[in-house]
N, C-alpha and C positions, 0 to 999 in steps of 0.2 A: 541524658535523658530528653528526647524531642516534645515530650505531652505535657503540658502547662494545667494538669488537672489535678485536685487532691483527692478524686473518689469517682468513684461511679454514680453516685446520687447527686454529684453536681451537672450532671450533663443531661439528664432526663428530662428534666423540664424544658431545656432547649432542645431535645430531639421530640418532644411530642409537638412541641410550637411548628416545629419545621417539617412536619410529617404531612400534613394538609398540602404542603406547596411540593413537595417528593410523588403525590401519591396521581396528583393532577396531572403530572407531568410523564409520570409513566408510560403511559399505553402511546403517546408520541415518540416518547425518545426510545422506547424499545424497532420503533421502525425505521427511525431517521440515521443515518451517518451523526456524529457528533460533530457540531460544527468546524473542532478543531483538527478534526482529520479531513472535513471539507474543504478548510483552508490550505491542509497541508498538498491535498491531492491538485488543488487548482495551482498552486506552486509548481509541483513537479510536472504538471500540465505545460506550464510556461518555459517551464527549462528543456521541455523536451523528454521527459522519464515518462514511461510505460507501468505495465504491472498493475492498473487498477483493478484488473478483473479478478487477478489473484487474492490482493487487499482486501474485496469485497467479499469473496470467498471465505477468508480467514474472520472477518467481524461478522458474519452470518454464522458460521461456526460456533463462536461467541456468543451471539445472543442466542443458539436453540442448546446450548452447554455453557452455562455461566460459569464463572470460575469464583469459589467460593471464597470469598474476601477474608474470611476467618482461618481459614484452612491452608489457606496457597503458600508455599514458599516462597523465596525469594525470586527464584528463576522464574516460577510463573507469575509472577506478578511483573516482573520484566517485562513479560510479553502481552502486556493490556497496553493499549493505548492511552498515549497522555500520561502514564504513569514514569513519573521523576526518579531518581536516586533518593534524591529527600524525602520524597513522598513514601518509598517504597519501605526505606529504614525508620521512617517516623510509624507508619502502620505498623510494623512489626515490633517497635518498643512498647507502644501503645497496647498491642494483643497481650505482649507479654506482662505489661503492669496491672491493666484494667480487663482482660480479659476479650470475650468476643464484643464487634461491633455489633450492636442491635440494629443499625437503620442507616438510610443515605442522609439524614439530618444530623447523626451521632459521626458519621463518617466526617461528614462536612466540618466537624468541631477540631477535628485532629488537626494536627500543624501540618501544614503543607497542601491542606487540601481547602475547598472553600466550597459554596453551592455551586458555581459554574464548572469547575472540576468533576465532581459527585454528579451531577447532572450528565455529562461527556460518558463518564463510567457507568453509571446505572444501566445501561441495556447489555452491559457485558457479566457484571458480577452479580452473585447472591449473597445473602448474610446467613447461609444453613440453613433456611428455610425450604428451599427446595426438596422433595422428596425421591429418596434414595430408589434407584431403578435396580432390579431384581439382577442379577448376576446376565441373563441370556436375553434381558429384556431387548426385542428390536423396536430400532425408531430411524426415521430418514425421511426423505421427500423426495418425490418426482418431480419435475419441472418440465413447462413446453413453454416454448416463446416465438413468436414468429412478430413479422414486422412487414407492413406494405404503405409504400410510399406512392404517390401520385404526383408527378412533375406536369411543367407547362409541356415542357419540348421531352414528353415521355415518348421512348419506342419500346418497339414487343422483344420479352426477352427471350434470348435463344435456349434458356437454359429452366430454371426453375424462377419462377415470376417472385419467391417470395422467400428472405431467410430461416430455415428453419434449428432448430436448438433443442435438446432435450438432454435433460442432466437427472440422472437418478443416483442419490447417494443413499445409503441405509451404514447404521451402525449398532452392535449387540454388545449390551452391556457396557459402553464406554472404550473397549478394547479391541472388536474385531469390526471393521469396515469394508466396505466395497463401493467404488463408483464406476460409474458408465457416461460417458459425454458422447453427443451425437451430433454432429452441426456440420451444415450447407449454409451459404452464402446464397444471395440472389444473383441469377446466371450460372451458377455451376449447376450442371448435369445429372449429378447420382446425389442420392442421399444415402448414408453418408457421405458427405466428400472429405468430411476429418471425425476419426473416432476416437477416444482415449478413454481407458479403462486401469481400475487397479483393483487389487487386494490389500489388505494392511492389518497389523498387528500391533499393539502396545501395551506396555507396561504387564509384560507376562513373567512372572517369576521363574528361573531357572534351576533355581536349587532351593533346599527345602529352609533353609536360613534366611531367606530373602536378599544375600550379599550380592547373588548374579542375577539380573534382570534384562529381558529384551525389552528394551526403551521403545523401540520400532523396528519395524519390518515392512516394507513394500517391495510387491510383486506387479509389475507393469511400470506405470507412468509414475513418476516422481520428481520433485524438485531437491535441490541440495542448498544448504544457506552454513557456510562456515568461515569463522574469523571476521573478518572486515569486509570481506569479501575479494580479496586479490586474487583469488583462484576460483572458487565457484559460488557464485550465488545469483541465481535465476529467482523469477517470481518476486513479488513487492519487497519493498524494504521502507520502513518509516521514517529513511534518511531525510533531510534537507532541514534549513536552520529555521523554521516555521517556531520550532521548540530547541533549545538547546540541548537537552538529553538526547534528541533526535537522532543529531549526529553519532551517537553510539549504536551501532548496529549488535541485536542481539542474534546470536546464530540457531536456527531452527534444526537443523542438522537434517536427516532422511524424513520428509513429508509427503505425502499421497498428493497427487496433481490431478486438478479437474476443470482446469480451466481450459478456452479455446485458442490460446495464442498455439501456434501450429510449430513454432521452432523452440519457444524458451520453456523446454523440459528435457527429460532423460526416461529411456526405453530400457527397462531389464528388471533390477533387482536390487536393494540395499537395506542395510540394518544396521540399528544401532545397538550395541550391547554395554549394558553398565557393571562396573566391577568393582569389586571391596575399594576404599580408601577415594573414591571419588573418582575413578580412571571410567573413560568412557571411551568405545573404539566403536568406528563406522567405516564398513567397507560397501564399494558399489561398485557395479557395471552396469554399461549401456550400448546398446546396439540399437542406433536411430536413425531414419529416415531424414534425409535435407533435401529440402527444394532448390533445385541448382540446374541452371541452362547447360548441359557438355558437350563437349566436342572432341570425340576419342576420348583419350585417358584425362582430360582437360577440363576443370569448370570455368565457365565465363563469367557467370553473374549466379547471385544467391539471393533470390527472392524471398522475402521474410512477411509477407502481406497475407498470405495465405490464401489467396484468390485463383482459383483455377477454371476461368469461363471460357478459354479459348484454346484453339489446338495446342500454341507454343507453353501455355501456362500447364497444360495438363501433362505433357511429354517432360516436364520440368518436375512434376510432383514427387518426391520421395527418388528423385534420380541418382542424389548421391549418400553415401550413408556413411556415419561418425562413429567409432568406436572410443569407449572411455570408460578406462578404470582406474580407482584412487581408493585411497585411505585418511581417515582424520583420527587422530586419537587426542585426547585433552585430559586435563584435570583441575579439576575442581578443587579449592582449600575453602578455609573459612574467609581467607582475604585475598587468596590470588588465584586466577583461573588461566593456564597456558594449554595451547594446543599445536596443532603439526598439521598441516593438509599437504597431502599430495596426489597429484594428477597425471595422468599419461592419456593423450587421445588422437586420433588420426582422422582424416577423411579417404576414401577408397578413390579418390580423382586426385590429382594434380593440380596447383594453383596458376590458374591459364587467364585470370582477371589483368585486365590491360590497366599496365601501370601508370602512376601519375604522379605529380610533385606532392601528394599528401599522403599516399598510400603504397609507395614504392620498399619502405620500410616494414610493411605491417604484412606479410604473406609467409607461408611457411606449407611443406610438404613431407611425407611420410610423419614419422611419430613426434608429437612434441608433447611437450607439457611443464607443470610450474610444480613450487613447492614453496611452503612458506610457514614461518613461527608466526602465533599471536598471541597475547597476553591481555589481560584485564587484571587491574590492582583496584581492590575496594575496600575503602578506608570510611565507614559510617555512610555518608552520603557523596562521596567521592569517588570517581571511578577514573583512573586512568587509563588507557589501551592502546595498542598499535599490532600491528601485522606488518612483516617486511616477508618479501618473496621475490623468486628467482623464477626464470624461463631456461628453457632446455639449453639457449645461447647465453646463459647468467646474466643476462639483463635483469635490473632491479628496479623493484616500486616497494614505494612504503607509505605507513600514514601511522599517526601518531596523535593522539589528543587526550582531554581532559575534560569531564563534566564535575562541576565542583559547585554545592550550593555555597553562597556566601552567608546569607542569612535563611533562616525558618520562610522566609516571603522573596528570596533571589536567589538567582541563579547563571553559571558564567560556563561556557562552553570554548575552546579553542582546538583548532584542528590544522594540522600541517601535514601535506601529503607531498610524496616526489615519486613521479612517474615516468622513468626516462623515456626518449622516443621511439626506442624499440623494443619493448617490453610486451610482448604477446600473450595473452591468458584469454581463449576465445569464450571461456563461461566464466569471466570477473565481472563484479557488479559493485565496486566499493566505490563510495563517496566520489565524484568529478563532475567537472564541467562538460566533457565531451565524450570520449573514451579514455579506460584506464591506461594511458598512454601519451606521454609529450605534455606532462603538465607537472609543472610545480605550483604550490597554491599554499594559501594560511588562511582559515576562517575563524571570525569569533561572534558569537552571540552570548546576550545576556537577556533575562527575563526577570522582572521587581513586579511586585504586588504592593505597592506602597500604602494602600488601605484593602481591605476584604472587599473583593467583588472586582477590583478594578487589576489589571493587569496591563504591563507597559513592555514589549519587546524591542529589542533592536539588534540588527545583525550586518555583519560587514565581511568581504570576502576579495582576497585578489589573488588573481590568475597568471601565472607567465608561463608562456607557451613556448620552449628552446628554439623548436622545430616548426616546418608550416604545416598548417591545417587546411582544411578545406576552405576555399576561399580568401585563405591569406597565404603569400607564397614566403613569407618570412617571419621572424622571430615575433612577438608579438605579446600582447597582456589583456586584462581585463579586471576590471572593477565593479562590482557590484553592493548597495547598502540597503536598508529596509528600517521601515520602522512601523510598528501598529500599537494601538489600544484597545482593550475591549474593556467593556463595563455589562455587569450583569446583576440586575436587581432581583430581590425576591418577591417580587411582585408580579415577573414576566417579561418585564422590558429588557432588552440588551442592544449595546450598543458597540461597533467596531469600525475601526477606521486604519487605514494603512498607507504608507507610501514607500514606494521603490523607485530607485534612481542607478543605473548600470551604463556603463561606459566600455565598447570594447575597442582598444586602440588600434588593432588589426585592422578593423574594418572601418575605423573612424567614425563610428556610429554611438549614439547616445540614447537613451531612453529613460521616459519619466512616467510613472504611474501613481494614480491614488484614487483611495478607495472608500466610500463610508456608505455603511450598512446598519438598517433599526430593525430590529424584529422584537414583536409584541405577542404572546402566548395567553389567553385568559385561561381561567382554571375551569370555562365551561367548554374548552376545547377548540374555542376559535384562535387564530392566530391570523397575522400578518408580517407582511415583512419587505422593505423596501431596500433598494443598492443602486449606488450611482456610483460609476468611474470613469475616468477619464486618461488617456494616453497620449503623450509626447514623444515623438521620435522623429522630428522634423516633419514627419505626418501627424495630423491630430486625431484622435478618434473618443468617442463617447459612448457608453450606455447607460442606461437606465431600466428596472426593473419594479413592478410593484407586483405581490403575491398575497395570495388569502389562501387559508387554510381551514380545516374543520377536521375533527377526529371526533367520534362517538366514545361517549364514554364506556362504552361496551368494548371499543375496540375493533367490532366487525367492520365498520364503515368509515372510510377516509376519502378526501377529496381535497386538491390542492389546485388553483388555476393562477398561473402568471403570462403576464404581458411584459414585452420586452420590445424596447426602442435602441438601434442602435445606429452609429454613422461614425464611418471610418473613411480614413482617404487610399486606403489600401492595406497589403497584409501585415507590413511592419508597424502598423500601429492597433493590429486585432487585441481584442479582449477575450479572455478564456474566462468562461462563468458557470459554475456549476448547475445541473439542471437535474431535478429530481425525476427519477424514473423506476419503473418496475423494480421488485426486488431481487437483488444479486446481479445488478446490472448499474453503471452508473457512466454519467453524460457530463463531458467537460468539454463544450462545441467552444470553437474558436469564430465568434464574430469579426466581420469582417466586410466592407462595402457599407451600405445604406440599407436599412431594412426595418422591418419589426415583425415580431413573433408569438405566438401565444399557443400555450400547452393547457391542457387539463388532464389531473393524473387521479385516477378514479381506485380505489381497493376497497374490496369488498368482501367478507369472511361468510357465507350463508352456513357455514358447519367448521367444525373443528379441522375437520378433514379436508378442506376446499378454502382455498386462495384465488381470488378474481384479481388481476390487475390489468387497467388499460391506460395509454397513453394515447392522445391524440394531440398532434401538433400540427400548426399552420403557421407558415413563415413567408414572406412578401420582401423582392429587393428591386429597389429602386434602378440600381446600374448596373444589372443583370437579369438574362433570361433563366430563373431559376428557384421561381415559386413553387411552393411543396406543401403537399398534404400527408402528411403521416400517421400512422396508427401501429401501437406495437399493441400487443396484446399477451399476456402472461399468465399460464395454469399452475398452480403448483398444489400438489397433495401431502401434506403432511402425514406420517403414518407414526 
């Protein structure tokens, strides 16, 4: 038993004492990403990972349709950001013994939770108090966004002077959905240059007894995430050793796609059906255009930036097609989940890219494919997981790991991966340092809370590259380790510190980073935060920012102002730093050179059916001619 309480009456007093704290923070928290998620994405940006827009889309959906913490099953709880295996087991056992959790303050008293963790979860959960919609109620949002930049060296644009983005998403009864995305970058000649659309259904009973259920079906654009990502995984991932439990990837199957990445999605149809005894099966087919510069029957390059502002890039737009078909079958029991994934795919052009020392073995022509087996063993709070895969030429890739609660306040994760140099899976997204090939590595992470509201974390990773990689012509290795500490008081103060050191033996480079952050939020809605960071990599860099924010108690108005000063000796000492942005957007710019920046972010809700957002940013550089004034405007109409 994870709980330490003798009965419900014991916790009601503490719940009432903590209620004011959570109520005073609810409005701001519902508009911001949790600090734990921000730090994870900053880490992913430093490591070169993408998928931020899809992650923000997912979190936005959770805020609009929060998970009922008292009714959610284990699988649903695993999809919440920051929920560790121990927290899930602890919550399920608490519910079984004491019944429903009444508030965030009560949840903070459950083993494995504290005020900081609950504050991160509050935007994404409910306690059964949200009214149930009628079956055919319609809800959704329409969004329009644009940006205008004025630079000192500004030139007349040959196409659109500003980027344009329109998104419309709607759902009915929580089961039927539709979405449309229209987007053009500045300089492109038409609107939309890119469009994406989908129709979806989920949780539809196919039999009177409810034993057969259509869990999800999508026609149009969709994403696929199965196993640990050795065969099919596009969109975002919670992976990264910022939290030990985050190394375990929780598959999402077939999901609608509504982001603006013009390459990371499938176009066609896919569905998942649940059968009796815990069996699920997914089938999918895609016929999608790919940007490519072609020469006769060959493609010579595959641009992936989605920018079509000149004749060559316009000619490359969707010049090649990819066809993909596949299936996933899984079984989930009380303590074991096992799955099988298979996919076959091909381009309608042959590979004519220039061969080099690092990519000569990573090419294919005609039909190709991958197959894998994955498993996850769940024993109370412990998860043991893995996946093994082969490609068409029987090249192997495998990953295995475990996430284990040492105590109620400590957690350990270990992951080992073996990716052969010749393994080819064009849609893989498993945990790795570069690509899902040419890597042997082991990672370990630990998280410990010695006292309530204080969390210590550390991780280390060693990677061996048995073959040449970009910039390194021989076998090599790398090592990375970090340690961080966070503290949050019940009076609105929080402090965070982090130290990172890495060494790339192939490039003979080392880097060290240190970061300190302080944040304060008053019950009246006023807040302030300060951050200082330094980087040493042969070059030296530093960054300091000061931010002030205010949120009205009504939640209708919010303002944030940040001033940043940075000085680095070059690109190698760059510093990634999260910036607030309009809802549904995420900014993690890389600061390098010498300069300063200022931005103001305003949010105003004049009515329940209208949200207005404006970001004004000004930056100046001492060492290069790139001063800029930027305006970003977004209008959102929820319905």
